[in-house]
C-alpha positions as CSV (number, residue, x, y, z in Angstrom):
1,X,30.8,-38.5,-4.3
2,X,30.4,-37.3,-0.6
3,X,32.8,-34.4,-1.2
4,X,30.7,-33.2,-4.1
5,X,27.5,-33.3,-2.1
6,X,29.0,-31.5,0.8
7,X,30.3,-28.7,-1.6
8,X,26.8,-28.5,-3.2
9,X,25.2,-28.1,0.4
10,X,27.6,-25.4,1.4
11,X,27.2,-23.6,-1.9
12,X,23.4,-23.5,-2.1
13,X,22.9,-21.4,1.1
14,X,25.4,-18.8,-0.3
15,X,23.7,-18.7,-3.7
16,X,20.1,-18.4,-2.0
17,X,21.6,-15.6,0.4
18,X,23.0,-13.7,-2.7
19,X,19.7,-14.0,-4.3
20,X,17.9,-12.7,-1.2
21,X,20.1,-9.7,-0.8
22,X,20.1,-8.9,-4.6
23,X,16.5,-9.4,-5.2
24,X,14.2,-6.3,-5.0
25,X,12.2,-6.2,-1.8
26,X,8.4,-6.6,-2.2
27,X,6.3,-3.8,-1.1
28,X,5.3,-3.8,2.5
29,X,1.6,-4.0,3.3
30,X,-0.2,-2.2,6.0
31,X,-2.9,-4.4,7.5
32,X,-6.1,-3.0,9.1
33,X,-8.1,-5.2,11.6
34,X,-11.5,-4.3,10.0
35,X,-10.5,-4.1,6.3
36,X,-7.5,-6.6,5.8
37,X,-4.1,-5.9,4.0
38,X,-3.6,-3.2,1.5
39,X,-1.8,-5.5,-1.0
40,X,-3.8,-8.7,-0.7
41,X,-7.4,-8.2,0.5
42,X,-10.2,-6.6,-1.4
43,X,-11.9,-3.7,0.5
44,X,-15.6,-3.2,0.3
45,X,-17.1,0.3,-0.1
46,X,-19.9,-0.5,2.2
47,X,-17.2,-1.2,4.9
48,X,-14.9,1.7,4.2
49,X,-17.8,4.2,4.5
50,X,-17.7,3.4,8.2
51,X,-14.0,4.6,8.6
52,X,-13.4,8.4,9.2
53,X,-12.3,10.5,6.2
54,X,-8.8,10.9,8.1
55,X,-8.4,6.9,8.1
56,X,-9.3,6.8,4.5
57,X,-6.8,9.5,3.5
58,X,-4.2,7.4,5.5
59,X,-5.1,4.1,4.0
60,X,-5.0,5.5,0.3
61,X,-1.7,7.2,0.8
62,X,-0.2,4.3,2.6
63,X,-1.1,2.1,-0.4
64,X,0.8,4.6,-2.7
65,X,3.8,5.0,-0.3
66,X,4.0,1.1,-0.1
67,X,4.6,1.0,-3.8
68,X,7.2,3.9,-4.1
69,X,5.1,7.1,-4.8
70,X,6.7,10.4,-3.9
71,X,4.2,12.2,-1.9
72,X,3.9,16.0,-2.8
73,X,1.7,17.7,0.0
74,X,3.4,18.9,3.4
75,X,0.8,16.9,5.3
76,X,1.3,13.7,3.5
77,X,5.0,14.0,3.7
78,X,5.0,14.6,7.5
79,X,2.6,11.7,7.9
80,X,4.7,9.2,5.6
81,X,8.0,10.6,4.6
82,X,9.4,10.3,1.2
83,X,12.3,7.9,2.0
84,X,12.6,5.2,-0.8
85,X,10.2,6.9,-3.2
86,X,10.7,6.4,-6.9
87,X,7.6,7.5,-8.9
88,X,6.6,11.3,-9.0
89,X,3.4,10.5,-11.1
90,X,0.5,8.3,-9.4
91,X,-0.1,6.9,-13.0
92,X,3.4,5.3,-12.8
93,X,2.8,3.5,-9.4
94,X,2.8,-0.2,-10.0
95,X,-0.2,-1.3,-8.0
96,X,-1.3,-4.9,-7.9
97,X,-4.8,-5.9,-8.6
98,X,-5.8,-5.6,-4.8
99,X,-3.9,-2.3,-4.5
100,X,-5.9,-0.9,-7.6
101,X,-9.1,-2.1,-6.3
102,X,-8.5,-0.7,-2.9
103,X,-7.7,2.7,-4.1
104,X,-10.9,2.7,-6.2
105,X,-12.8,1.5,-3.2
106,X,-11.3,4.1,-1.0
107,X,-12.1,6.9,-3.4
108,X,-15.7,5.4,-3.7
109,X,-16.1,5.6,-0.1
110,X,-14.8,9.1,0.2
111,X,-17.2,10.3,-2.5
112,X,-20.2,8.4,-0.6
113,X,-19.3,10.2,2.6
114,X,-19.1,13.7,0.8
115,X,-22.5,13.1,-0.7
116,X,-23.9,12.0,2.7
117,X,-22.4,15.0,4.3
118,X,-24.0,17.2,1.8
119,X,-27.3,15.7,2.6
120,X,-26.9,16.0,6.2
121,X,-25.9,19.6,5.9
122,X,-22.0,19.3,6.4
123,X,-19.8,21.4,4.2
124,X,-16.9,19.1,4.1
125,X,-15.4,16.1,5.6
126,X,-11.8,17.1,5.0
């Protein structure tokens, strides 16, 4: 009986290691001090409007990059690279609920900032 138990104890870590090595890696999340993590916290448009348009651009693209999107513009590729990308179409990127919410919130904040800029006489925030 003792011999069987020892074999089981030795075999289990090897099985767990094999599963760990072969299992797909979860998307890495980027976390922002003021807003939270891209894949688990739900951003608020009212908070996001305090961020610059550049930060909002980075946050949105980071969410897509984390989830395997292949970036297309030279600016985005220079900023994030395309290593590990698997989705050419944004619609194919598998975002979880938080990621979907956060992309929508970021888009809403960008829209609000453009409207605010137009009212204040600014041509563009980009």
